Each structure stands twice: as C-alpha cells, then as structure tokens.
C-alpha positions as a Python dict, from the first residue, in 0.01 Angstrom:
ca = {
    (1, 'M'): (0, 0, 0),
    (2, 'N'): (-100, -114, 351),
    (3, 'L'): (-379, -317, 193),
    (4, 'I'): (-126, -499, -26),
    (5, 'N'): (101, -563, 275),
    (6, 'N'): (-184, -738, 456),
    (7, 'I'): (-262, -970, 165),
    (8, 'N'): (-82, -1303, 153),
    (9, 'I'): (129, -1400, -146),
    (10, 'K'): (-123, -1652, -282),
    (11, 'V'): (-387, -1379, -305),
    (12, 'K'): (-133, -1135, -453),
    (13, 'L'): (-29, -1383, -718),
    (14, 'G'): (-394, -1477, -773),
    (15, 'L'): (-483, -1110, -823),
    (16, 'L'): (-195, -1069, -1063),
    (17, 'F'): (-306, -1381, -1247),
    (18, 'L'): (-664, -1253, -1257),
    (19, 'V'): (-552, -923, -1412),
    (20, 'L'): (-352, -1121, -1665),
    (21, 'C'): (-649, -1342, -1745),
    (22, 'I'): (-883, -1042, -1782),
    (23, 'S'): (-631, -874, -2011),
    (24, 'I'): (-599, -1188, -2219),
    (25, 'A'): (-979, -1232, -2225),
    (26, 'V'): (-1038, -872, -2343),
    (27, 'L'): (-773, -904, -2612),
    (28, 'A'): (-907, -1245, -2711),
    (29, 'Y'): (-1263, -1108, -2733),
    (30, 'K'): (-1154, -819, -2952),
    (31, 'S'): (-947, -1056, -3165),
    (32, 'I'): (-1245, -1289, -3211),
    (33, 'N'): (-1466, -995, -3311),
    (34, 'I'): (-1208, -876, -3560),
    (35, 'S'): (-1173, -1226, -3695),
    (36, 'E'): (-1547, -1269, -3737),
    (37, 'Y'): (-1583, -930, -3901),
    (38, 'N'): (-1294, -1001, -4136),
    (39, 'K'): (-1452, -1334, -4213),
    (40, 'Q'): (-1781, -1172, -4315),
    (41, 'T'): (-1605, -903, -4514),
    (42, 'L'): (-1394, -1156, -4697),
    (43, 'K'): (-1702, -1365, -4758),
    (44, 'E'): (-1881, -1070, -4917),
    (45, 'V'): (-1581, -970, -5127),
    (46, 'H'): (-1533, -1334, -5227),
    (47, 'S'): (-1900, -1365, -5319),
    (48, 'K'): (-1892, -1062, -5546),
    (49, 'S'): (-1564, -1169, -5699),
    (50, 'Q'): (-1705, -1516, -5752),
    (51, 'T'): (-2001, -1365, -5942),
    (52, 'V'): (-1759, -1195, -6179),
    (53, 'L'): (-1566, -1518, -6225),
    (54, 'N'): (-1882, -1721, -6278),
    (55, 'M'): (-2000, -1475, -6541),
    (56, 'Q'): (-1664, -1502, -6715),
    (57, 'D'): (-1651, -1881, -6695),
    (58, 'K'): (-2016, -1967, -6759),
    (59, 'I'): (-2135, -1696, -7001),
    (60, 'I'): (-1862, -1495, -7173),
    (61, 'T'): (-1621, -1782, -7240),
    (62, 'P'): (-1900, -2022, -7365),
    (63, 'L'): (-2040, -1734, -7574),
    (64, 'Y'): (-1706, -1701, -7753),
    (65, 'R'): (-1705, -2076, -7798),
    (66, 'L'): (-2055, -2059, -7952),
    (67, 'R'): (-1937, -1791, -8197),
    (68, 'E'): (-1639, -2008, -8294),
    (69, 'L'): (-1870, -2304, -8356),
    (70, 'T'): (-2097, -2082, -8568),
    (71, 'Q'): (-1802, -1977, -8783),
    (72, 'S'): (-1684, -2339, -8801),
    (73, 'L'): (-2035, -2441, -8917),
    (74, 'V'): (-2018, -2201, -9208),
    (75, 'M'): (-1673, -2321, -9307),
    (76, 'A'): (-1746, -2695, -9264),
    (77, 'P'): (-1663, -2887, -9585),
    (78, 'N'): (-1951, -3139, -9569),
    (79, 'S'): (-2286, -3203, -9409),
    (80, 'K'): (-2161, -3471, -9171),
    (81, 'I'): (-1928, -3227, -8997),
    (82, 'R'): (-2201, -2964, -8991),
    (83, 'V'): (-2435, -3205, -8815),
    (84, 'S'): (-2173, -3265, -8543),
    (85, 'I'): (-2112, -2892, -8502),
    (86, 'Q'): (-2485, -2816, -8483),
    (87, 'E'): (-2523, -3076, -8204),
    (88, 'K'): (-2251, -2902, -8003),
    (89, 'M'): (-2407, -2564, -8073),
    (90, 'S'): (-2745, -2686, -7951),
    (91, 'I'): (-2600, -2811, -7622),
    (92, 'L'): (-2399, -2493, -7569),
    (93, 'S'): (-2699, -2274, -7655),
    (94, 'L'): (-2912, -2460, -7402),
    (95, 'T'): (-2650, -2407, -7129),
    (96, 'L'): (-2617, -2036, -7211),
    (97, 'E'): (-2993, -2002, -7210),
    (98, 'Q'): (-3004, -2123, -6848),
    (99, 'E'): (-2718, -1892, -6741),
    (100, 'F'): (-2872, -1585, -6904),
    (101, 'K'): (-3198, -1651, -6719),
    (102, 'K'): (-3001, -1650, -6389),
    (103, 'L'): (-2875, -1298, -6459),
    (104, 'E'): (-3230, -1168, -6459),
    (105, 'R'): (-3133, -883, -6690),
    (106, 'N'): (-3404, -827, -6950),
    (107, 'K'): (-3188, -628, -7183),
    (108, 'I'): (-2920, -890, -7192),
    (109, 'I'): (-3179, -1166, -7242),
    (110, 'K'): (-3325, -961, -7532),
    (111, 'E'): (-2985, -922, -7695),
    (112, 'W'): (-2923, -1292, -7640),
    (113, 'N'): (-3242, -1379, -7816),
    (114, 'S'): (-3144, -1149, -8105),
    (115, 'Y'): (-2804, -1324, -8127),
    (116, 'K'): (-2976, -1665, -8128),
    (117, 'D'): (-3201, -1548, -8412),
    (118, 'A'): (-2892, -1443, -8612),
    (119, 'I'): (-2744, -1789, -8556),
    (120, 'N'): (-3066, -1958, -8663),
    (121, 'V'): (-3071, -1747, -8984),
    (122, 'T'): (-2718, -1870, -9060),
    (123, 'R'): (-2826, -2230, -8999),
    (124, 'S'): (-3134, -2192, -9225),
    (125, 'Y'): (-2914, -2054, -9506),
    (126, 'L'): (-2695, -2359, -9474),
    (127, 'D'): (-2992, -2591, -9470),
    (128, 'E'): (-3113, -2430, -9795),
    (129, 'G'): (-2763, -2459, -9942),
    (130, 'F'): (-2721, -2086, -9957),
    (131, 'E'): (-2367, -2092, -9816),
    (132, 'E'): (-2281, -1744, -9941),
    (133, 'G'): (-2577, -1598, -9752),
    (134, 'A'): (-2476, -1791, -9439),
    (135, 'Y'): (-2122, -1654, -9460),
    (136, 'I'): (-2243, -1297, -9507),
    (137, 'N'): (-2483, -1332, -9216),
    (138, 'V'): (-2210, -1464, -8987),
    (139, 'T'): (-1966, -1186, -9074),
    (140, 'T'): (-2215, -902, -9059),
    (141, 'S'): (-2539, -912, -8864),
    (142, 'S'): (-2442, -1207, -8646),
    (143, 'T'): (-2106, -1047, -8555),
    (144, 'E'): (-2273, -715, -8488),
    (145, 'Q'): (-2529, -877, -8261),
    (146, 'F'): (-2251, -1071, -8081),
    (147, 'N'): (-2062, -751, -8010),
    (148, 'I'): (-2378, -585, -7877),
    (149, 'L'): (-2445, -880, -7647),
    (150, 'L'): (-2084, -888, -7533),
    (151, 'E'): (-2086, -516, -7461),
    (152, 'E'): (-2392, -558, -7239),
    (153, 'L'): (-2227, -849, -7061),
    (154, 'L'): (-1911, -648, -7000),
    (155, 'K'): (-2118, -369, -6853),
    (156, 'V'): (-2276, -611, -6608),
    (157, 'Q'): (-1933, -760, -6529),
    (158, 'S'): (-1793, -411, -6467),
    (159, 'S'): (-2083, -344, -6233),
    (160, 'F'): (-2002, -661, -6039),
    (161, 'L'): (-1633, -566, -6020),
    (162, 'N'): (-1721, -221, -5895),
    (163, 'N'): (-1931, -378, -5618),
    (164, 'S'): (-1631, -591, -5512),
    (165, 'T'): (-1406, -284, -5504),
    (166, 'I'): (-1657, -95, -5292),
    (167, 'A'): (-1685, -391, -5050),
    (168, 'Y'): (-1304, -415, -5021),
    (169, 'G'): (-1266, -40, -4957),
    (170, 'K'): (-1536, -49, -4693),
    (171, 'A'): (-1366, -349, -4525),
    (172, 'S'): (-1027, -171, -4527),
    (173, 'T'): (-1172, 141, -4364),
    (174, 'E'): (-1351, -57, -4096),
    (175, 'A'): (-1040, -272, -4034),
    (176, 'R'): (-831, 43, -3977),
    (177, 'D'): (-1088, 173, -3728),
    (178, 'I'): (-1096, -160, -3545),
    (179, 'K'): (-715, -173, -3538),
    (180, 'L'): (-706, 165, -3367),
    (181, 'E'): (-971, 50, -3122),
    (182, 'V'): (-776, -268, -3043),
    (183, 'L'): (-455, -68, -2999),
    (184, 'I'): (-628, 163, -2748),
    (185, 'V'): (-767, -139, -2559),
    (186, 'I'): (-421, -304, -2551),
    (187, 'I'): (-259, 16, -2420),
    (188, 'V'): (-521, 56, -2146),
    (189, 'V'): (-497, -312, -2045),
    (190, 'L'): (-113, -303, -2042),
    (191, 'I'): (-108, 16, -1831),
    (192, 'L'): (-354, -133, -1583),
    (193, 'A'): (-178, -471, -1569),
    (194, 'T'): (165, -303, -1537),
    (195, 'F'): (49, -81, -1251),
    (196, 'I'): (-112, -364, -1058),
    (197, 'G'): (183, -596, -1134),
    (198, 'W'): (429, -328, -1023),
    (199, 'L'): (250, -288, -690),
    (200, 'I'): (232, -661, -626),
    (201, 'T'): (577, -762, -757),
    (202, 'G'): (738, -461, -590),
    (203, 'N'): (600, -573, -257),
    (204, 'I'): (716, -933, -316),
    (205, 'I'): (1062, -824, -436),
    (206, 'N'): (1109, -597, -132),
    (207, 'S'): (1022, -888, 95),
    (208, 'I'): (1261, -1119, -95),
    (209, 'H'): (1537, -858, -75),
    (210, 'T'): (1485, -820, 300),
    (211, 'V'): (1498, -1199, 352),
    (212, 'Q'): (1803, -1223, 122),
    (213, 'Q'): (1984, -951, 316),
    (214, 'G'): (1905, -1125, 643),
    (215, 'L'): (2034, -1457, 511),
    (216, 'S'): (2348, -1284, 377),
    (217, 'N'): (2413, -1139, 724),
    (218, 'F'): (2364, -1486, 872),
    (219, 'F'): (2611, -1645, 626),
    (220, 'E'): (2866, -1374, 709),
    (221, 'Y'): (2815, -1460, 1073),
    (222, 'L'): (2875, -1829, 993),
    (223, 'N'): (3198, -1733, 811),
    (224, 'N'): (3316, -1541, 1120),
    (225, 'R'): (3297, -1205, 945),
    (226, 'K'): (3037, -1080, 1191),
    (227, 'D'): (2993, -1117, 1565),
    (228, 'D'): (2612, -1112, 1564),
    (229, 'V'): (2313, -1150, 1329),
    (230, 'Q'): (2041, -887, 1288),
    (231, 'K'): (1683, -1009, 1283),
    (232, 'I'): (1486, -995, 957),
    (233, 'E'): (1215, -727, 985),
    (234, 'I'): (922, -743, 736),
    (235, 'N'): (617, -514, 768),
    (236, 'S'): (379, -724, 560),
    (237, 'K'): (169, -1008, 702),
    (238, 'D'): (214, -1245, 409),
    (239, 'E'): (413, -1569, 377),
    (240, 'F'): (740, -1375, 375),
    (241, 'Y'): (656, -1247, 722),
    (242, 'Q'): (602, -1606, 836),
    (243, 'M'): (925, -1708, 658),
    (244, 'A'): (1121, -1426, 825),
    (245, 'K'): (976, -1522, 1163),
    (246, 'M'): (1076, -1886, 1111),
    (247, 'I'): (1425, -1789, 986),
    (248, 'N'): (1478, -1563, 1291),
    (249, 'Q'): (1381, -1850, 1522),
    (250, 'N'): (1614, -2093, 1341),
    (251, 'V'): (1898, -1842, 1335),
    (252, 'S'): (1862, -1792, 1710),
    (253, 'T'): (1871, -2169, 1761),
    (254, 'I'): (2174, -2204, 1529),
    (255, 'Q'): (2357, -1922, 1710),
    (256, 'K'): (2307, -2102, 2037),
    (257, 'S'): (2424, -2430, 1880),
    (258, 'I'): (2730, -2262, 1727),
    (259, 'K'): (2829, -2117, 2064),
    (260, 'Q'): (2795, -2459, 2224),
    (261, 'N'): (2992, -2618, 1939),
    (262, 'E'): (3263, -2353, 1966),
    (263, 'E'): (3295, -2418, 2339),
    (264, 'L'): (3318, -2791, 2270),
    (265, 'I'): (3580, -2734, 1997),
    (266, 'K'): (3783, -2506, 2227),
    (267, 'N'): (3760, -2774, 2495),
    (268, 'A'): (3875, -3035, 2239),
    (269, 'T'): (4164, -2809, 2128),
    (270, 'K'): (4281, -2769, 2487),
    (271, 'V'): (4258, -3145, 2545),
    (272, 'L'): (4461, -3207, 2228),
    (273, 'E'): (4723, -2952, 2335),
    (274, 'D'): (4747, -3126, 2674),
    (275, 'L'): (4770, -3458, 2492),
    (276, 'K'): (5048, -3318, 2270),
    (277, 'G'): (5232, -3206, 2582),
    (278, 'G'): (5206, -3557, 2728),
    (279, 'D'): (4918, -3489, 2970),
    (280, 'L'): (4665, -3771, 2934),
    (281, 'S'): (4447, -3662, 3228),
    (282, 'S'): (4237, -3405, 3036),
    (283, 'R'): (3896, -3503, 2898),
    (284, 'L'): (3621, -3330, 2696),
    (285, 'T'): (3353, -3197, 2936),
    (286, 'K'): (3150, -2948, 2728),
    (287, 'E'): (2816, -3051, 2581),
    (288, 'S'): (2662, -2979, 2239),
    (289, 'N'): (2316, -3026, 2089),
    (290, 'N'): (2485, -3173, 1781),
    (291, 'D'): (2469, -3552, 1793),
    (292, 'A'): (2776, -3589, 1571),
    (293, 'L'): (2988, -3363, 1794),
    (294, 'N'): (2865, -3538, 2108),
    (295, 'E'): (2951, -3869, 1945),
    (296, 'L'): (3293, -3727, 1856),
    (297, 'K'): (3335, -3612, 2216),
    (298, 'V'): (3260, -3960, 2349),
    (299, 'M'): (3488, -4110, 2083),
    (300, 'M'): (3777, -3875, 2172),
    (301, 'N'): (3740, -3945, 2544),
    (302, 'N'): (3733, -4318, 2476),
    (303, 'M'): (4030, -4280, 2240),
    (304, 'I'): (4231, -4091, 2507),
    (305, 'D'): (4138, -4355, 2766),
    (306, 'N'): (4242, -4627, 2526),
    (307, 'L'): (4556, -4433, 2430),
    (308, 'E'): (4650, -4392, 2794),
    (309, 'F'): (4603, -4762, 2850),
    (310, 'Q'): (4801, -4850, 2536),
    (311, 'I'): (5081, -4611, 2629),
    (312, 'Q'): (5108, -4768, 2974),
    (313, 'E'): (5099, -5110, 2816),
    (314, 'Q'): (5363, -5011, 2558),
    (315, 'I'): (5580, -4858, 2831),
    (316, 'Y'): (5553, -5182, 3026),
    (317, 'K'): (5635, -5386, 2714),
    (318, 'R'): (5920, -5149, 2628),
    (319, 'L'): (6064, -5179, 2976),
    (320, 'E'): (6022, -5553, 2957),
    (321, 'Q'): (6189, -5558, 2616),
    (322, 'E'): (6472, -5337, 2737),
    (323, 'Q'): (6522, -5568, 3032),
    (324, 'I'): (6550, -5856, 2787),
    (325, 'L'): (6795, -5654, 2575),
    (326, 'I'): (6995, -5559, 2883),
    (327, 'Q'): (7001, -5922, 2991),
    (328, 'Q'): (7113, -6029, 2644),
    (329, 'S'): (7372, -5755, 2646),
    (330, 'K'): (7497, -5874, 2984),
    (331, 'L'): (7517, -6231, 2858),
    (332, 'A'): (7704, -6115, 2549),
    (333, 'S'): (7935, -5902, 2763),
    (334, 'M'): (7985, -6195, 2997),
    (335, 'G'): (8091, -6414, 2707),
    (336, 'E'): (8332, -6149, 2586),
    (337, 'M'): (8456, -6098, 2940),
    (338, 'I'): (8527, -6469, 2979),
    (339, 'G'): (8714, -6465, 2648),
    (340, 'N'): (8916, -6162, 2756),
    (341, 'I'): (8988, -6322, 3097),
    (342, 'A'): (9106, -6629, 2912),
    (343, 'H'): (9350, -6412, 2715),
    (344, 'Q'): (9467, -6241, 3036),
    (345, 'W'): (9512, -6573, 3223),
    (346, 'R'): (9678, -6766, 2942),
    (347, 'Q'): (10037, -6652, 3024),
    (348, 'P'): (10009, -6669, 3408),
    (349, 'L'): (9862, -7018, 3386),
    (350, 'A'): (10147, -7124, 3157),
    (351, 'Q'): (10399, -6983, 3406),
    (352, 'I'): (10231, -7166, 3700),
    (353, 'S'): (10239, -7485, 3497),
    (354, 'A'): (10613, -7430, 3433),
    (355, 'I'): (10673, -7379, 3809),
    (356, 'H'): (10496, -7708, 3882),
    (357, 'M'): (10706, -7892, 3622),
    (358, 'N'): (11023, -7731, 3758),
    (359, 'M'): (10931, -7835, 4113),
    (360, 'K'): (10874, -8193, 4000),
    (361, 'V'): (11208, -8212, 3815),
    (362, 'T'): (11387, -8063, 4115),
    (363, 'Y'): (11222, -8313, 4345),
    (364, 'D'): (11318, -8602, 4112),
    (365, 'F'): (11682, -8495, 4127),
    (366, 'D'): (11674, -8463, 4507),
    (367, 'K'): (11749, -8096, 4492),
    (368, 'F'): (11417, -7996, 4646),
    (369, 'T'): (11493, -7771, 4944),
    (370, 'K'): (11281, -7557, 5173),
    (371, 'E'): (11436, -7239, 5034),
    (372, 'Y'): (11358, -7355, 4679),
    (373, 'L'): (11001, -7437, 4778),
    (374, 'D'): (10948, -7098, 4938),
    (375, 'T'): (11082, -6928, 4627),
    (376, 'K'): (10851, -7119, 4391),
    (377, 'I'): (10551, -7075, 4620),
    (378, 'K'): (10620, -6698, 4623),
    (379, 'E'): (10638, -6695, 4241),
    (380, 'A'): (10311, -6887, 4216),
    (381, 'N'): (10140, -6653, 4465),
    (382, 'T'): (10254, -6353, 4262),
    (383, 'L'): (10096, -6504, 3952),
    (384, 'T'): (9770, -6600, 4130),
    (385, 'N'): (9748, -6250, 4283),
    (386, 'Y'): (9779, -6105, 3932),
    (387, 'M'): (9502, -6334, 3811),
    (388, 'S'): (9283, -6244, 4109),
    (389, 'Q'): (9342, -5872, 4046),
    (390, 'T'): (9240, -5924, 3685),
    (391, 'I'): (8910, -6075, 3801),
    (392, 'S'): (8855, -5780, 4037),
    (393, 'D'): (8926, -5531, 3756),
    (394, 'F'): (8680, -5707, 3529),
    (395, 'Q'): (8415, -5717, 3804),
    (396, 'N'): (8454, -5346, 3872),
    (397, 'F'): (8432, -5269, 3499),
    (398, 'F'): (8104, -5454, 3450),
    (399, 'K'): (7955, -5374, 3789),
    (400, 'P'): (7625, -5169, 3760),
    (401, 'Q'): (7666, -4807, 3856),
    (402, 'G'): (7391, -4643, 4058),
    (403, 'E'): (7488, -4275, 4063),
    (404, 'K'): (7651, -4033, 3823),
    (405, 'E'): (8005, -3919, 3884),
    (406, 'E'): (8276, -3705, 3732),
    (407, 'F'): (8529, -3902, 3530),
    (408, 'S'): (8805, -3859, 3275),
    (409, 'V'): (8721, -3951, 2919),
    (410, 'E'): (9079, -4071, 2858),
    (411, 'K'): (9072, -4289, 3173),
    (412, 'A'): (8741, -4448, 3066),
    (413, 'C'): (8884, -4523, 2720),
    (414, 'R'): (9205, -4675, 2866),
    (415, 'D'): (8998, -4893, 3103),
    (416, 'S'): (8812, -5028, 2802),
    (417, 'Y'): (9143, -5090, 2626),
    (418, 'F'): (9272, -5282, 2929),
    (419, 'I'): (8983, -5530, 2897),
    (420, 'L'): (9069, -5597, 2531),
    (421, 'E'): (9447, -5552, 2549),
    (422, 'S'): (9543, -5919, 2563),
    (423, 'S'): (9289, -6017, 2295),
    (424, 'L'): (9410, -5738, 2062),
    (425, 'K'): (9774, -5842, 2111),
    (426, 'Y'): (9687, -6206, 2056),
    (427, 'H'): (9536, -6121, 1715),
    (428, 'G'): (9813, -5878, 1623),
    (429, 'I'): (9592, -5568, 1628),
    (430, 'S'): (9765, -5247, 1728),
    (431, 'L'): (9568, -4976, 1912),
    (432, 'N'): (9693, -4615, 1917),
    (433, 'F'): (9582, -4328, 2142),
    (434, 'D'): (9589, -3972, 2011),
    (435, 'V'): (9496, -3755, 2312),
    (436, 'K'): (9472, -3396, 2194),
    (437, 'E'): (9292, -3278, 2507),
    (438, 'D'): (9127, -3476, 2783),
    (439, 'S'): (8790, -3373, 2926),
    (440, 'V'): (8602, -3435, 3247),
    (441, 'V'): (8236, -3528, 3206),
    (442, 'Y'): (7954, -3601, 3447),
    (443, 'G'): (7774, -3930, 3406),
    (444, 'Y'): (7795, -4307, 3438),
    (445, 'K'): (8164, -4400, 3393),
    (446, 'N'): (8117, -4776, 3362),
    (447, 'E'): (7836, -4738, 3106),
    (448, 'Y'): (8048, -4495, 2904),
    (449, 'S'): (8343, -4739, 2918),
    (450, 'Q'): (8113, -5019, 2801),
    (451, 'V'): (8014, -4806, 2500),
    (452, 'I'): (8384, -4762, 2412),
    (453, 'L'): (8437, -5135, 2471),
    (454, 'N'): (8148, -5225, 2237),
    (455, 'V'): (8284, -5006, 1955),
    (456, 'L'): (8641, -5142, 2006),
    (457, 'S'): (8511, -5500, 2022),
    (458, 'N'): (8317, -5456, 1695),
    (459, 'A'): (8626, -5307, 1528),
    (460, 'K'): (8840, -5599, 1652),
    (461, 'D'): (8588, -5858, 1524),
    (462, 'I'): (8559, -5704, 1176),
    (463, 'L'): (8937, -5674, 1144),
    (464, 'I'): (8971, -6044, 1232),
    (465, 'E'): (8681, -6146, 1006),
    (466, 'R'): (8819, -5962, 701),
    (467, 'V'): (9178, -6075, 766),
    (468, 'I'): (9314, -5721, 732),
    (469, 'K'): (9693, -5689, 692),
    (470, 'N'): (9849, -5461, 953),
    (471, 'P'): (9519, -5416, 1139),
    (472, 'E'): (9498, -5117, 1366),
    (473, 'I'): (9253, -4909, 1567),
    (474, 'N'): (9304, -4539, 1639),
    (475, 'I'): (9140, -4357, 1929),
    (476, 'E'): (9136, -3976, 1907),
    (477, 'I'): (9033, -3782, 2218),
    (478, 'K'): (8969, -3409, 2201),
    (479, 'T'): (8734, -3143, 2335),
    (480, 'G'): (8496, -2892, 2179),
    (481, 'D'): (8309, -2592, 2312),
    (482, 'N'): (8037, -2798, 2477),
    (483, 'F'): (8122, -3164, 2416),
    (484, 'A'): (8395, -3414, 2490),
    (485, 'I'): (8465, -3594, 2162),
    (486, 'V'): (8603, -3945, 2105),
    (487, 'K'): (8664, -4079, 1754),
    (488, 'I'): (8739, -4449, 1702),
    (489, 'Q'): (8859, -4545, 1354),
    (490, 'D'): (8968, -4878, 1208),
    (491, 'N'): (9116, -4981, 873),
    (492, 'A'): (8874, -5270, 805),
    (493, 'G'): (8735, -5123, 480),
    (494, 'G'): (8423, -4947, 616),
    (495, 'I'): (8051, -5033, 631),
    (496, 'K'): (7836, -5088, 324),
    (497, 'E'): (7634, -4776, 237),
    (498, 'D'): (7304, -4966, 216),
    (499, 'I'): (7329, -5081, 580),
    (500, 'I'): (7523, -4801, 750),
    (501, 'E'): (7198, -4639, 869),
    (502, 'K'): (7088, -4965, 1036),
    (503, 'V'): (7391, -5045, 1253),
    (504, 'F'): (7228, -4891, 1562),
    (505, 'D'): (6898, -5084, 1516),
    (506, 'P'): (6827, -5358, 1772),
    (507, 'Y'): (6919, -5711, 1663),
    (508, 'F'): (7087, -5585, 1346),
    (509, 'T'): (7417, -5762, 1277),
    (510, 'T'): (7623, -5850, 972),
    (511, 'R'): (7762, -6161, 1138),
    (512, 'H'): (7609, -6502, 1190),
    (513, 'K'): (7365, -6527, 1480),
    (514, 'T'): (7609, -6753, 1663),
    (515, 'Q'): (7873, -6478, 1649),
    (516, 'G'): (7669, -6173, 1757),
    (517, 'T'): (7328, -6060, 1884),
    (518, 'G'): (7319, -5715, 1719),
    (519, 'I'): (7230, -5532, 2042),
    (520, 'G'): (7573, -5391, 2138),
    (521, 'L'): (7555, -5073, 1929),
    (522, 'Y'): (7183, -5034, 2005),
    (523, 'M'): (7259, -5033, 2378),
    (524, 'A'): (7554, -4799, 2316),
    (525, 'K'): (7324, -4550, 2140),
    (526, 'N'): (7071, -4569, 2425),
    (527, 'I'): (7342, -4510, 2688),
    (528, 'I'): (7496, -4211, 2511),
    (529, 'E'): (7179, -4038, 2385),
    (530, 'R'): (6929, -4120, 2661),
    (531, 'N'): (7145, -4150, 2975),
    (532, 'M'): (7416, -3898, 2897),
    (533, 'S'): (7240, -3652, 2659),
    (534, 'G'): (7503, -3706, 2392),
    (535, 'F'): (7532, -3822, 2033),
    (536, 'I'): (7685, -4121, 1856),
    (537, 'N'): (7712, -4174, 1480),
    (538, 'V'): (7919, -4360, 1223),
    (539, 'R'): (8049, -4281, 875),
    (540, 'N'): (8304, -4420, 632),
    (541, 'Q'): (8634, -4238, 592),
    (542, 'N'): (8946, -4336, 397),
    (543, 'D'): (8982, -4715, 436),
    (544, 'G'): (8760, -4775, 738),
    (545, 'A'): (8466, -4675, 956),
    (546, 'I'): (8487, -4395, 1210),
    (547, 'F'): (8257, -4379, 1515),
    (548, 'T'): (8213, -4036, 1676),
    (549, 'I'): (8094, -4020, 2039),
    (550, 'K'): (8002, -3685, 2194),
    (551, 'V'): (7894, -3620, 2554),
    (552, 'K'): (7844, -3291, 2732),
    (553, 'K'): (8137, -3161, 2931),
    (554, 'K'): (8099, -3083, 3298),
}
C-alpha cells in the first residue's frame, strides 16, 4: 500500500490502463484463436458437405436425367426425335463419365460401365428396328443396372455425410473445451484487473474524499458556519498531495484576505453609521488586498468628502434661499401692513380733513377765536396721536424678536386680529373668538402672531375673492394635555382636494402672481414646526377650511 501511495496518479492510471490493455490483449488473442479454429472447422465441414452436394448435383441428378432420356428414346414416335434425344444422351454420358472418374471408385466406375452397356444395347435394338426388345431392355436389365449403380452412389454419399457429421461433432467438442478455457482466462483476468483497479482507484478515491472534505470545511468557513479551517492531510506523494498542499496555501491566503476584508467592512459599517447619525468626519482607514474593496474604500471616502461639500453647499444655498423667502415674506407683509394702516388711518384722516374745513368756514364767518382754535388743535392732536400709536403698534408687531418668551395664545391671536380689524370691517367680514381655555406657551410671540395673521389674511382674501354672503371667520382657542390648540375656520367653501396637500409648499398659490407670492403658509409651517416644535395642518369641514395650529405648552 505504501508503494501505491508513493506513485503519482499518472503512473497509477497508466498501470491501470496497462492491466486493462493486457486483459484486452489476452482476450483478443484467445478470441482470434477461437475464430481461426472455428474457421478451419467450418471449412472442413463445408468441404465435406460440398462433396455430398456436388455428388448429388453432378452425378445422381444427371444420372436420373440420363435414365429419363433413355426411356424417352424408347418411346419416341419417329427417328428425328430419337436423333435429338441420342445427341443429348451422348453429351450427358460424356459429362457423367468425367465425374465418375473424379470419384476414383473402381466399383462405381464398373457399375457405370455396365449401365452404359445396357443403354447401348437399347440403342442398338432401336437402330435395328427391334423396338420391343429395346423396351424390354430398358424396363428390365437397364433398370436393374441403374438401381445397382444408384445404390453404390448412395453408399458413397452416405460415407461422405458420415464424414461431415464426424467433423461437426469433433468441432463441437473442441469448441466446448475452448469455451471453458476462455471462461477460465476471463475470470482470472477480471480478478487480477479488479484487484489492481481496487487498489489504485481506492487510493485515488480516498485522496479525492480527503480533498473534498477539506473543501467542504472551507466552504462552511466561507458561509460563517465555522470559525476556522482544518488543513487537508494526505499521506500519499502523488498529485493529490501537491493539490492539497496548494489548496492549504490558498486557503491560508484567503483566510487572511477575508479577515482584512471583514475589518474593512466593519470599518465601512461604522463610517456609514456615523454618516447616518450626521457625522461626516469619519473615513475608511482599513486596508485590504482586494483591489475592488480598496477601490470601493477610495470611492466611499471621496463620496463622503463630496457629500460633505455638497451638504455645506446645499446648506448655504438653503440659507440663501430662506433669506430670499424671508425677504419676500417681509415685502409681502409690508404691503399688507401698508394696506392695513391705510384702513386704520382712513377715518382719522377724514376727521382731520373735516376739522380743517370747519376751521376754514369758521374763519370765513369771522367766528374764529383763540378758544376755538385751541379746541380744534386739541382734536387734531388726539387724532394724530391715535395714528402715531397705530404705527407704533404695527412696528412692534412686525419687529424681529431675538429671544423666546412666555406669552398668552389668546393675546397673540387678538394682536393679529387688531392688525386686520379695520380691513375685515371694511369688507364686512365678522370675526368671532371662542376661547375655551387660554394657554401660556414659550416661544417667539411675534412670529406666532404672524402665523395667525397669515392664516387670517388668507381666509379674508378667499372670502373676498369668492364673494361669500355673510362671510365670517371663527377662532377657537383651547388646550390639550401637552399642546395649546388654535383652530381657525372660515365659510369660504374649502380647498380643492387635489391641491390641499400643496398649500404649505413654497411659492404655491391659487391666486394670480400679482395678488400673492405663495410663501405665507410655507413660512408659517417653518415657524411652527421648526422654531416652536409644533404642528400645523389644514382640512375641509362643513362649508369651509379649518387650520389647526398646535404648539407645546410651557
């Protein structure tokens, strides 16, 4: 067995092939011998059988034909026919003469000559015109001599047949002996070939099984079902030993690569977790001997660098955009403020104008006195003080607020109403407060009031645009467990369902661009949800839209 272990696979397979070739050669040699022997036997049997057939075809059958011609000669009706028959008889007799000589049997040749003499006697009778004698000769002596000749021929034929039978029996016996010999040779060759093949293939299969088991352990290691891989141990010094040695070296290299790759993947996972948490400072630092992973590492680091740059750029653009939105919002608020101031100043200006007209009429009628002048100046000052206070109130409402403070939700809502009060009255819009419970919140009061103002201003504009009869706005103020809640509802018919989800998008407006910028509700959503950690939403209810604003209570 040790000898087989030290032989390489090529020699093992060559030895196995050599045994196979020797086995095939032995069997082929025996088969050729059997074939040649069978060929000779068949040739002999065929030769003897052919002799019997030749005797039948060339002597017995023509002999019968000659007898028929002899009888036909006797029975021929005229001499012309007899001449034709005699010609045929002569030819046939000559042929039979040659065949009888080939037999080299004196007795048969003697009987043949006797039969020919009987035929010649019949012919001489016919030539002499003694037809009765010819007939008697044919039916008696000639027939008797024919039967004697035929009997001798059949004896010879039987002898030939017996020789064929003997040759066939001998061939059968020898074939049976050879068959047994071949069977013994086949059994010996198969046993020898099987034993040698079993030794060689058993050694190869054991080596294959060992390599297969080692590879199976390695694949289980790759699938994380094992922590380590056992080396493949093969005792033989053949190609499987070299294969196992090479596999062990590659497995060791792969294990090292896998550990490096795992460390790189863990590093990448940590970087991605930091990235998910908003930390853009982490980078992949681990190395791998895999070019693709190293390329991925460089790509990820470049991507994070690029992402960090893009985020900073987007933040800058967002801040810039928000500044533009804030500026646009301020401009829009300024326009609304000027309109609201105009509504607030309309009546005081009319009263001042009336005082001036009254002073002129009084002067024209010479009733202008110092006391009268003082009275009118006092009335005018009262009106101008009211107008100046209105400007101060508006300035305070829209003045930026730097720090958070505690404020009343109801007070903030009423301050917003004060800004729109004159405009609402001018357009015949009634506004009702339903204060179920006031709340104190902590945040930016002016920004919160501006949110309320934006919602009220939008409600006012839609009521005017749709020419609603008996227009009204209802403000409900109440408190929950954690939030102060304000609901503002109008009766303008509600918002279309296909656009209700877009009303808080920047620049979205249902009015002409000269009538609105579409940033009021967007800024309101930013103020409530980003600056005050609250919520704002809108839905349709009954015959109008209802805005719900929630901010955390103090």
